[in-house]
OpenMM code with the backbone's topology and positions (N, CA, C; nanometers):
from openmm import Vec3, app, unit

residues = "MET LYS GLN ILE LEU THR LEU ALA GLY LEU LEU ALA LEU LEU LEU ALA GLY GLN LYS VAL GLN ALA GLN ASP PHE VAL TYR GLU PRO LYS ASN PRO SER PHE GLY GLY GLY ASN THR PHE ASN TYR SER TRP LEU LEU SER SER ALA GLN ALA GLN ASN THR ILE ALA ASP PRO ALA THR THR ALA THR ALA THR THR GLN ASP PRO LEU ALA SER PHE THR ALA ASN LEU ASN GLN GLN VAL LEU ALA GLN LEU SER SER ARG LEU ILE ALA SER GLN PHE GLY GLN GLY ALA ILE LYS PRO GLY ASN TYR THR VAL GLY ASN TYR GLN ILE GLN ILE THR PRO GLY ALA ALA GLY ILE GLY VAL GLN VAL THR ASP VAL SER THR GLY ASN GLN THR THR ILE THR ILE PRO ASN GLY LEU".split()
positions = [
    Vec3(-4.1142, -3.6505, 4.6681),
    Vec3(-3.9829, -3.7013, 4.5099),
    Vec3(-4.0417, -3.8177, 4.4406),
    Vec3(-4.0630, -3.8799, 4.5074),
    Vec3(-4.1167, -4.0297, 4.4457),
    Vec3(-4.2194, -3.9389, 4.3383),
    Vec3(-4.2920, -3.9094, 4.3736),
    Vec3(-4.4166, -3.8517, 4.2913),
    Vec3(-4.3637, -3.7880, 4.1498),
    Vec3(-4.2489, -3.7051, 4.1915),
    Vec3(-4.1872, -3.6179, 4.0925),
    Vec3(-4.1330, -3.7231, 3.9397),
    Vec3(-4.0191, -3.8270, 4.0351),
    Vec3(-4.0016, -3.9334, 3.9229),
    Vec3(-4.0980, -3.9809, 3.8858),
    Vec3(-4.1801, -4.0662, 3.9353),
    Vec3(-4.2896, -4.1282, 3.8759),
    Vec3(-4.3919, -4.0314, 3.7442),
    Vec3(-4.3659, -3.8930, 3.8015),
    Vec3(-4.4577, -3.7966, 3.6903),
    Vec3(-4.3669, -3.8026, 3.5342),
    Vec3(-4.2200, -3.7857, 3.5843),
    Vec3(-4.1087, -3.7525, 3.4892),
    Vec3(-4.0677, -3.8715, 3.3861),
    Vec3(-4.1125, -3.9886, 3.4590),
    Vec3(-4.0978, -4.1070, 3.3520),
    Vec3(-4.2370, -4.1305, 3.2846),
    Vec3(-4.3617, -4.1064, 3.3452),
    Vec3(-4.4668, -4.1207, 3.2376),
    Vec3(-4.4658, -4.0261, 3.1400),
    Vec3(-4.4280, -3.8705, 3.1404),
    Vec3(-4.4034, -3.7905, 3.0623),
    Vec3(-4.2830, -3.8529, 2.9412),
    Vec3(-4.2088, -3.9087, 2.9849),
    Vec3(-4.0629, -3.9428, 2.9130),
    Vec3(-4.1286, -4.0780, 2.7838),
    Vec3(-4.1908, -4.1540, 2.8584),
    Vec3(-4.2718, -4.2765, 2.7905),
    Vec3(-4.3591, -4.2117, 2.6891),
    Vec3(-4.4541, -4.1166, 2.7485),
    Vec3(-4.5418, -4.0556, 2.6300),
    Vec3(-4.5108, -3.9584, 2.5188),
    Vec3(-4.3708, -3.9022, 2.5033),
    Vec3(-4.3162, -3.8470, 2.4313),
    Vec3(-4.2250, -3.9538, 2.3708),
    Vec3(-4.1882, -4.0284, 2.4076),
    Vec3(-4.1279, -4.1268, 2.3310),
    Vec3(-4.1899, -4.1774, 2.2080),
    Vec3(-4.3254, -4.1657, 2.2341),
    Vec3(-4.4186, -4.1864, 2.1174),
    Vec3(-4.4514, -4.1178, 2.0326),
    Vec3(-4.4314, -4.0369, 2.0442),
    Vec3(-4.4163, -3.9046, 1.9464),
    Vec3(-4.3257, -3.9092, 1.8420),
    Vec3(-4.3523, -3.8648, 1.7146),
    Vec3(-4.2314, -3.8562, 1.6219),
    Vec3(-4.1798, -3.7218, 1.7067),
    Vec3(-4.1119, -3.7084, 1.6297),
    Vec3(-3.9913, -3.6152, 1.6730),
    Vec3(-3.9421, -3.5485, 1.5127),
    Vec3(-3.9295, -3.3931, 1.5174),
    Vec3(-3.9243, -3.3141, 1.3454),
    Vec3(-3.8032, -3.2626, 1.4087),
    Vec3(-3.7041, -3.2329, 1.2750),
    Vec3(-3.6194, -3.0833, 1.3092),
    Vec3(-3.5540, -3.0647, 1.1731),
    Vec3(-3.5281, -2.9526, 1.1830),
    Vec3(-3.4709, -2.8893, 1.0700),
    Vec3(-3.3297, -2.8983, 1.0229),
    Vec3(-3.2728, -2.8863, 0.9331),
    Vec3(-3.1161, -2.8972, 0.9059),
    Vec3(-3.0947, -2.7293, 0.9771),
    Vec3(-2.9875, -2.7347, 1.0085),
    Vec3(-2.8959, -2.5936, 1.0044),
    Vec3(-2.8568, -2.5549, 0.8796),
    Vec3(-2.8752, -2.4298, 0.8296),
    Vec3(-2.7902, -2.3869, 0.7360),
    Vec3(-2.6752, -2.2436, 0.7839),
    Vec3(-2.5736, -2.2421, 0.7605),
    Vec3(-2.4966, -2.1454, 0.7555),
    Vec3(-2.5111, -2.0556, 0.6501),
    Vec3(-2.5271, -1.9389, 0.6818),
    Vec3(-2.5153, -1.8101, 0.5940),
    Vec3(-2.4326, -1.7265, 0.6506),
    Vec3(-2.3086, -1.6820, 0.5688),
    Vec3(-2.2464, -1.5514, 0.6023),
    Vec3(-2.2881, -1.4412, 0.6346),
    Vec3(-2.2922, -1.3565, 0.7111),
    Vec3(-2.3281, -1.2120, 0.7062),
    Vec3(-2.2823, -1.1445, 0.6017),
    Vec3(-2.1304, -1.1518, 0.5861),
    Vec3(-2.0430, -1.0678, 0.5100),
    Vec3(-2.0485, -1.1188, 0.3875),
    Vec3(-2.0708, -1.0151, 0.3198),
    Vec3(-2.0956, -1.0234, 0.1475),
    Vec3(-1.9327, -1.0443, 0.1038),
    Vec3(-1.8522, -1.0200, 0.1477),
    Vec3(-1.6968, -1.0481, 0.1060),
    Vec3(-1.6699, -1.1723, 0.1534),
    Vec3(-1.7443, -1.2792, 0.2285),
    Vec3(-1.6915, -1.4328, 0.1940),
    Vec3(-1.7886, -1.5337, 0.1289),
    Vec3(-1.8554, -1.4447, 0.0665),
    Vec3(-1.9524, -1.5273, -0.0773),
    Vec3(-2.0295, -1.5737, 0.0487),
    Vec3(-2.1760, -1.5750, -0.0633),
    Vec3(-2.3063, -1.6291, -0.0386),
    Vec3(-2.3305, -1.5063, 0.1046),
    Vec3(-2.3068, -1.4235, 0.1355),
    Vec3(-2.3654, -1.3254, 0.2284),
    Vec3(-2.4926, -1.2750, 0.1753),
    Vec3(-2.5554, -1.2053, 0.2567),
    Vec3(-2.6113, -1.0878, 0.1785),
    Vec3(-2.5727, -0.9778, 0.1420),
    Vec3(-2.6476, -0.9126, 0.0484),
    Vec3(-2.5397, -0.8061, -0.0261),
    Vec3(-2.5887, -0.6556, 0.0782),
    Vec3(-2.7208, -0.6699, 0.1110),
    Vec3(-2.7531, -0.5717, 0.1511),
    Vec3(-2.7034, -0.5650, 0.3094),
    Vec3(-2.6387, -0.6437, 0.3754),
    Vec3(-2.5334, -0.5943, 0.4972),
    Vec3(-2.4273, -0.5516, 0.4837),
    Vec3(-2.3548, -0.5299, 0.3160),
    Vec3(-2.2573, -0.4514, 0.2748),
    Vec3(-2.2391, -0.3064, 0.3711),
    Vec3(-2.3180, -0.2249, 0.3213),
    Vec3(-2.3249, -0.0933, 0.3786),
    Vec3(-2.2840, -0.0648, 0.5161),
    Vec3(-2.4252, -0.1544, 0.5784),
    Vec3(-2.4310, -0.1450, 0.7567),
    Vec3(-2.2841, -0.1955, 0.8123),
    Vec3(-2.2367, -0.2703, 0.7635),
    Vec3(-2.0621, -0.3647, 0.7934),
    Vec3(-1.9529, -0.2384, 0.7440),
    Vec3(-1.9690, -0.2131, 0.6495),
    Vec3(-1.9013, -0.0958, 0.6499),
    Vec3(-1.9148, 0.0281, 0.7019),
    Vec3(-1.9867, 0.0771, 0.7373),
    Vec3(-2.0249, 0.1978, 0.8354),
    Vec3(-1.9809, 0.1447, 0.9711),
    Vec3(-1.9954, 0.0212, 1.0098),
    Vec3(-1.9781, -0.0209, 1.1411),
    Vec3(-1.8148, -0.0360, 1.1747),
    Vec3(-1.7488, -0.0566, 1.0448),
    Vec3(-1.5669, -0.1005, 1.0601),
    Vec3(-1.5278, 0.0967, 1.0579),
    Vec3(-1.6179, 0.1588, 0.9734),
    Vec3(-1.5626, 0.2932, 0.9595),
    Vec3(-1.5726, 0.3610, 1.0815),
    Vec3(-1.6721, 0.3155, 1.1891),
    Vec3(-1.6880, 0.3765, 1.2839),
    Vec3(-1.5533, 0.3280, 1.3981),
    Vec3(-1.5940, 0.1849, 1.3992),
    Vec3(-1.4608, 0.1636, 1.4907),
    Vec3(-1.3057, 0.1590, 1.4625),
    Vec3(-1.3023, 0.2483, 1.3336),
    Vec3(-1.1748, 0.2656, 1.2855),
    Vec3(-1.1126, 0.3842, 1.3694),
    Vec3(-0.9552, 0.3572, 1.4800),
    Vec3(-0.9596, 0.5040, 1.5344),
    Vec3(-0.8657, 0.5295, 1.4772),
    Vec3(-0.7647, 0.4719, 1.3623),
    Vec3(-0.6726, 0.5163, 1.3214),
    Vec3(-0.6552, 0.6039, 1.1852),
    Vec3(-0.5750, 0.7510, 1.2237),
    Vec3(-0.6211, 0.8547, 1.1018),
    Vec3(-0.5254, 0.7911, 0.9660),
    Vec3(-0.6016, 0.8459, 0.8753),
    Vec3(-0.5593, 0.8489, 0.7331),
    Vec3(-0.4492, 0.9499, 0.7241),
    Vec3(-0.3003, 0.9027, 0.6979),
    Vec3(-0.2126, 0.9931, 0.6621),
    Vec3(-0.2212, 1.1073, 0.5507),
    Vec3(-0.3183, 1.0200, 0.4443),
    Vec3(-0.3591, 1.1311, 0.3353),
    Vec3(-0.4684, 1.2230, 0.3343),
    Vec3(-0.4958, 1.2191, 0.4602),
    Vec3(-0.6262, 1.3190, 0.4893),
    Vec3(-0.5794, 1.4201, 0.5978),
    Vec3(-0.4653, 1.4440, 0.6232),
    Vec3(-0.3973, 1.4759, 0.7675),
    Vec3(-0.3875, 1.6416, 0.6882),
    Vec3(-0.3696, 1.7434, 0.7844),
    Vec3(-0.3726, 1.8395, 0.7504),
    Vec3(-0.2337, 1.8830, 0.6589),
    Vec3(-0.1277, 1.8570, 0.6593),
    Vec3(-0.0068, 1.8617, 0.5768),
    Vec3(0.0010, 1.7797, 0.4964),
    Vec3(-0.0871, 1.6584, 0.4425),
    Vec3(-0.0864, 1.6296, 0.3314),
    Vec3(-0.1728, 1.7188, 0.2431),
    Vec3(-0.2763, 1.7692, 0.2683),
    Vec3(-0.3723, 1.8585, 0.1801),
    Vec3(-0.3585, 1.9658, 0.1481),
    Vec3(-0.2456, 2.0885, 0.2155),
    Vec3(-0.2301, 2.2210, 0.2301),
    Vec3(-0.0728, 2.2237, 0.1862),
    Vec3(-0.0465, 2.1578, 0.0921),
    Vec3(0.1397, 2.1761, 0.0277),
    Vec3(0.0765, 2.2636, -0.0786),
    Vec3(0.2279, 2.3807, -0.0665),
    Vec3(0.2313, 2.4736, -0.1114),
    Vec3(0.2116, 2.4232, -0.3256),
    Vec3(0.1708, 2.4995, -0.3955),
    Vec3(0.1732, 2.4931, -0.4887),
    Vec3(0.2962, 2.4941, -0.5927),
    Vec3(0.3790, 2.5794, -0.5318),
    Vec3(0.4998, 2.6261, -0.5911),
    Vec3(0.5945, 2.5361, -0.5710),
    Vec3(0.5913, 2.4718, -0.4048),
    Vec3(0.6772, 2.3669, -0.3952),
    Vec3(0.6710, 2.2358, -0.4552),
    Vec3(0.5284, 2.1975, -0.4743),
    Vec3(0.5142, 2.0975, -0.5735),
    Vec3(0.5681, 2.1183, -0.6934),
    Vec3(0.5283, 2.2485, -0.7205),
    Vec3(0.5705, 2.2463, -0.9207),
    Vec3(0.7411, 2.2589, -0.9169),
    Vec3(0.8457, 2.3064, -0.7997),
    Vec3(0.9428, 2.2933, -0.7963),
    Vec3(0.9935, 2.1372, -0.7753),
    Vec3(0.9468, 2.0855, -0.6926),
    Vec3(0.9581, 1.9153, -0.6811),
    Vec3(0.9564, 1.8485, -0.8224),
    Vec3(0.8585, 1.8691, -0.8553),
    Vec3(0.8125, 1.7913, -1.0082),
    Vec3(0.9114, 1.8341, -1.1006),
    Vec3(0.9497, 1.9571, -1.1066),
    Vec3(1.0482, 1.9837, -1.2036),
    Vec3(1.2176, 1.9774, -1.2136),
    Vec3(1.2356, 1.9504, -1.0520),
    Vec3(1.3449, 1.8618, -1.0095),
    Vec3(1.3354, 1.7335, -1.0450),
    Vec3(1.2412, 1.6218, -1.0620),
    Vec3(1.2366, 1.4950, -1.0863),
    Vec3(1.2311, 1.5302, -1.2473),
    Vec3(1.1595, 1.5796, -1.3025),
    Vec3(1.2253, 1.5691, -1.4264),
    Vec3(1.3192, 1.5960, -1.4955),
    Vec3(1.3966, 1.6630, -1.4633),
    Vec3(1.5423, 1.7351, -1.5035),
    Vec3(1.6357, 1.6089, -1.4304),
    Vec3(1.6536, 1.5225, -1.3151),
    Vec3(1.6990, 1.4311, -1.2865),
    Vec3(1.6868, 1.3016, -1.4021),
    Vec3(1.5468, 1.3105, -1.4457),
    Vec3(1.4768, 1.2062, -1.5108),
    Vec3(1.5674, 1.2018, -1.6759),
    Vec3(1.5640, 1.3233, -1.7018),
    Vec3(1.6165, 1.3643, -1.8349),
    Vec3(1.7715, 1.3198, -1.8293),
    Vec3(1.8266, 1.3642, -1.6958),
    Vec3(1.9882, 1.3779, -1.6897),
    Vec3(1.9920, 1.2325, -1.6883),
    Vec3(1.9307, 1.1462, -1.6058),
    Vec3(1.9757, 0.9626, -1.6008),
    Vec3(1.9547, 0.9255, -1.7162),
    Vec3(1.8281, 0.9436, -1.8058),
    Vec3(1.8198, 0.9116, -1.9301),
    Vec3(1.9439, 0.9317, -2.0542),
    Vec3(1.9733, 1.0545, -2.0177),
    Vec3(2.0849, 1.1313, -2.1015),
    Vec3(2.2324, 0.9987, -2.0854),
    Vec3(2.2659, 0.9840, -1.9303),
    Vec3(2.3227, 0.9404, -1.9209),
    Vec3(2.3348, 0.7733, -1.9546),
    Vec3(2.2526, 0.7319, -1.9511),
    Vec3(2.2347, 0.5709, -1.9909),
    Vec3(2.2564, 0.5625, -2.1662),
    Vec3(2.1723, 0.6736, -2.2375),
    Vec3(2.2192, 0.6740, -2.3610),
    Vec3(2.3182, 0.6954, -2.4144),
    Vec3(2.4321, 0.7752, -2.3168),
    Vec3(2.5753, 0.7987, -2.3748),
    Vec3(2.6301, 0.6778, -2.3444),
    Vec3(2.6293, 0.5648, -2.2832),
    Vec3(2.6725, 0.4588, -2.2178),
    Vec3(2.6422, 0.3610, -2.3523),
    Vec3(2.5120, 0.3435, -2.3483),
    Vec3(2.4228, 0.2509, -2.4979),
    Vec3(2.3973, 0.3000, -2.6173),
    Vec3(2.4541, 0.4608, -2.6440),
    Vec3(2.4285, 0.4903, -2.7809),
    Vec3(2.3282, 0.6158, -2.7954),
    Vec3(2.2622, 0.6694, -2.9021),
    Vec3(2.1966, 0.8034, -2.8505),
    Vec3(2.2391, 0.8888, -2.8140),
    Vec3(2.3813, 0.9297, -2.8490),
    Vec3(2.4038, 1.1308, -2.7961),
    Vec3(2.4945, 1.0656, -2.6857),
    Vec3(2.5867, 1.2092, -2.6434),
    Vec3(2.6248, 1.1796, -2.5136),
    Vec3(2.6236, 1.2946, -2.4205),
    Vec3(2.6980, 1.2869, -2.2763),
    Vec3(2.6621, 1.4075, -2.2122),
    Vec3(2.8237, 1.4201, -2.1585),
    Vec3(2.8604, 1.5517, -2.1193),
    Vec3(2.9742, 1.5866, -2.1028),
    Vec3(3.0081, 1.5775, -1.9702),
    Vec3(3.1275, 1.5390, -1.9178),
    Vec3(3.1754, 1.4998, -1.7648),
    Vec3(3.1239, 1.6618, -1.7440),
    Vec3(3.1600, 1.6718, -1.5954),
    Vec3(3.1756, 1.7996, -1.5076),
    Vec3(3.0507, 1.8298, -1.4302),
    Vec3(3.0271, 1.8894, -1.3657),
    Vec3(2.9556, 1.9227, -1.1977),
    Vec3(2.8160, 2.0296, -1.2985),
    Vec3(2.7005, 1.9515, -1.2467),
    Vec3(2.5591, 2.0110, -1.2465),
    Vec3(2.5334, 1.9801, -1.1451),
    Vec3(2.4150, 2.1628, -1.1187),
    Vec3(2.3467, 2.1955, -1.0078),
    Vec3(2.1844, 2.1614, -1.0103),
    Vec3(2.1135, 2.1044, -0.9821),
    Vec3(1.9834, 2.0828, -1.0158),
    Vec3(1.9026, 2.1099, -0.8497),
    Vec3(1.8042, 2.2038, -0.8615),
    Vec3(1.7938, 2.2484, -0.7370),
    Vec3(1.8941, 2.1820, -0.6071),
    Vec3(1.8799, 2.1377, -0.4549),
    Vec3(1.9276, 2.0623, -0.3604),
    Vec3(1.9942, 1.9931, -0.4278),
    Vec3(2.0554, 1.9254, -0.5532),
    Vec3(2.1448, 1.8083, -0.5861),
    Vec3(2.2414, 1.9007, -0.6816),
    Vec3(2.3911, 1.8569, -0.6219),
    Vec3(2.4904, 1.8591, -0.6783),
    Vec3(2.5168, 1.7521, -0.7338),
    Vec3(2.5452, 1.7503, -0.9173),
    Vec3(2.5984, 1.6262, -0.9488),
    Vec3(2.7449, 1.6155, -1.0092),
    Vec3(2.7559, 1.4972, -0.9540),
    Vec3(2.9349, 1.5412, -1.0637),
    Vec3(2.9253, 1.3992, -1.1379),
    Vec3(2.9808, 1.4050, -1.2785),
    Vec3(2.9917, 1.3643, -1.3665),
    Vec3(3.1463, 1.3300, -1.4173),
    Vec3(3.2198, 1.2147, -1.3921),
    Vec3(3.3608, 1.1945, -1.4412),
    Vec3(3.3635, 1.0700, -1.5024),
    Vec3(3.4719, 1.0526, -1.6214),
    Vec3(3.4517, 0.9390, -1.6890),
    Vec3(3.5813, 0.8523, -1.6131),
    Vec3(3.5444, 0.7547, -1.6194),
    Vec3(3.6386, 0.6135, -1.5490),
    Vec3(3.7041, 0.5165, -1.6671),
    Vec3(3.7820, 0.4498, -1.5871),
    Vec3(3.8044, 0.2886, -1.6742),
    Vec3(3.7059, 0.2346, -1.6718),
    Vec3(3.6038, 0.1834, -1.5427),
    Vec3(3.4892, 0.1274, -1.5404),
    Vec3(3.3962, 0.1468, -1.6311),
    Vec3(3.4068, 0.3111, -1.6001),
    Vec3(3.2767, 0.3474, -1.6608),
    Vec3(3.2477, 0.4833, -1.6033),
    Vec3(3.1185, 0.5462, -1.6606),
    Vec3(3.0871, 0.6636, -1.5909),
    Vec3(3.0507, 0.6571, -1.4508),
    Vec3(3.1304, 0.7482, -1.3835),
    Vec3(3.1037, 0.7520, -1.2336),
    Vec3(2.9893, 0.9207, -1.2160),
    Vec3(2.8916, 0.9258, -1.1369),
    Vec3(2.8034, 0.9648, -1.1218),
    Vec3(2.7623, 0.9653, -0.9486),
    Vec3(2.8507, 1.1112, -0.9117),
    Vec3(2.7947, 1.1161, -0.7511),
    Vec3(2.6957, 1.2539, -0.7556),
    Vec3(2.6259, 1.2016, -0.6459),
    Vec3(2.4691, 1.2957, -0.6470),
    Vec3(2.4891, 1.3398, -0.5189),
    Vec3(2.4975, 1.4611, -0.4651),
    Vec3(2.5068, 1.4856, -0.3443),
    Vec3(2.3980, 1.5965, -0.3112),
    Vec3(2.3202, 1.5628, -0.2051),
    Vec3(2.1863, 1.6385, -0.1715),
    Vec3(2.2977, 1.7457, -0.0983),
    Vec3(2.2580, 1.8829, -0.1245),
    Vec3(2.3344, 1.9695, -0.0370),
    Vec3(2.2755, 2.0349, 0.0702),
    Vec3(2.1134, 2.0021, 0.0745),
    Vec3(2.0527, 2.0397, 0.2181),
    Vec3(2.0670, 1.9255, 0.3034),
    Vec3(2.1070, 1.8096, 0.3255),
    Vec3(2.1543, 1.6868, 0.3925),
    Vec3(2.2971, 1.6439, 0.4295),
    Vec3(2.3712, 1.6961, 0.3172),
    Vec3(2.5038, 1.6538, 0.2845),
    Vec3(2.5296, 1.4945, 0.2559),
    Vec3(2.3677, 1.4140, 0.2087),
    Vec3(2.3844, 1.2903, 0.1548),
    Vec3(2.4552, 1.2568, 0.0486),
    Vec3(2.5435, 1.1411, 0.0413),
    Vec3(2.5842, 1.1126, -0.1168),
    Vec3(2.5495, 1.0033, -0.1348),
    Vec3(2.5571, 0.9916, -0.2833),
    Vec3(2.5061, 0.8789, -0.3556),
    Vec3(2.6003, 0.8595, -0.4598),
    Vec3(2.7165, 0.7641, -0.5002),
    Vec3(2.7611, 0.7225, -0.6135),
    Vec3(2.7138, 0.6270, -0.7382),
    Vec3(2.7307, 0.6226, -0.7933),
    Vec3(2.6556, 0.5352, -0.9057),
    Vec3(2.7590, 0.5465, -1.0071),
    Vec3(2.8150, 0.4000, -1.0653),
    Vec3(2.8977, 0.3770, -1.1590),
    Vec3(2.8063, 0.2897, -1.2609),
    Vec3(2.7836, 0.3679, -1.3878),
    Vec3(2.7357, 0.3330, -1.4911),
    Vec3(2.8813, 0.2386, -1.6344),
    Vec3(2.8774, 0.1441, -1.6028),
    Vec3(2.9827, 0.0357, -1.6718),
    Vec3(2.9539, 0.0895, -1.8314),
    Vec3(3.0783, 0.0841, -1.8708),
    Vec3(3.1260, 0.0837, -2.0122),
    Vec3(3.0152, -0.0144, -2.1092),
    Vec3(2.9333, 0.0732, -2.2432),
    Vec3(2.8947, -0.0154, -2.3288),
    Vec3(2.9315, -0.1895, -2.3510),
    Vec3(2.8520, -0.2598, -2.3672),
    Vec3(2.8694, -0.3929, -2.3678),
    Vec3(2.9237, -0.3952, -2.5422),
] * unit.nanometer
topology = app.Topology()
chain = topology.addChain("A")
for resn in residues:
    res = topology.addResidue(resn, chain)
    for name in ("N", "CA", "C"):
        topology.addAtom(name, app.Element.getBySymbol(name[0]), res)
C-alpha cells in the first residue's frame, strides 16, 4: 500500500510540471428554431416530433373530410341570407333603406322583427333546437 501511495505521489509531481491544455466549451443548440442551430437538423427533428405525436388532428378525421356538398351549400346559403338580413337591419337604423317588421324563415331559423320604443327588436329562434337569441338595435343617433 505504501508503494502505491509513493507511486501516485511521483506521478503527481511529474504531471505537475507538464503544461495542461484545454479548449473552451461551445454550446450549439440542436434545434434551428432556437437560433444558431444547424438547419439540417430541422427535417429530422420534425419527423421525430410527428412520430411521437399521438393526438389525431380533427381536421383530418373522416367526418370533416366527408361533408355532404349539398349540406355545405345549404349552410353557406343560410349564412349569406342571415348576413344580408343583419346588414339591412343595421342600415335601416342608420340609413340606406329600411326593413319591414314581420316574421322571416331562413333555413332552420325563425326571425321575428318588431319595432319598439328602444329600437328594433330581433328575435332569432333555431327551430331545430328551440334556442332563442334576442337582439335590440337601438334607434339611430
